[in-house]
N, C-alpha and C positions, 0 to 999 in steps of 0.2 A: 371504263374504270371498273375493276373488280370490287365487289362488296363482300367482305368476309362476314362471318357470323360468329357470335360468342353466345354460348348456351350455358346456363347454369340452372340449378334447382333450388327451390326455396326451403327445403328441409335438409340442406347439406350442413352437417355439423363439423366438417373438416375444412371446408372452403367457404368463407362467408359470402353468401349471394350478394350482399351489399357492395362487394368489391367489383362487381361486373362493370360498372362505369369506369373504374380505374383501368381495368384490363382493356376495355374498348378504347380508352384515350391513348393507350400506349401501343395500339395495333399498327400505327403508321399509315392508316387510311380509313376509308369509311367502313363502319361495322354495324351490322344489324344485331341487336341484343334481344335475348329472350330468356325469361325465367319461367321454368315449368313448375306449376303448383303441385304440392303433395308428393314430390319425387325427392328421393334421397341421393346421397353421394354415389351409391351403387346403381343408380338409375332405375330404381324400382319404386312403385307407389307405396306410400306409407300414410294411411289415414291417422288422424289425431296428432298429438304433439310428437315432434321428432325424437327418436330414441336410438341410441347406439346398440342397445340390446337386441333390437329387431334385425339388425344388419345381417347376421349370420343366416337367419331364415330367409330374408329377402333375397340374398345372393343366389338362392336356389330357384327363385322365380324368374320368369322371362323378363326382358327389358320392358319397361312401361311403354305402351304404344305412343304416348306423347313424345318420347325420345326418338323413336325409330324414324318417323317422318322427317324431322329436320335434319337428322344425320344422313339419311338416304338422299335427300334433296341436295345437301351440301356436296356429297360424294358425286352425284350426277353432274353437278355444275363444275366440278374440278377434275373430272376424268379427261384424259388426254388422248 
């Protein structure tokens, strides 16, 4: 049986990270969930309180390393 993954970030001001269990419950099968700390909706690290103002500058930065590993791992498990 394939286990899918659901990934979210704790400083997402657009998608409530508290919804992750709801998403997992509707996936139709087993799901591993993970919430990445101090990462925003644009998948960049943001220290301190979440802020939409910082989003434009964050988008110019590389993806946070905590995002890259789980995404690459998922892609490797699903390549055919």
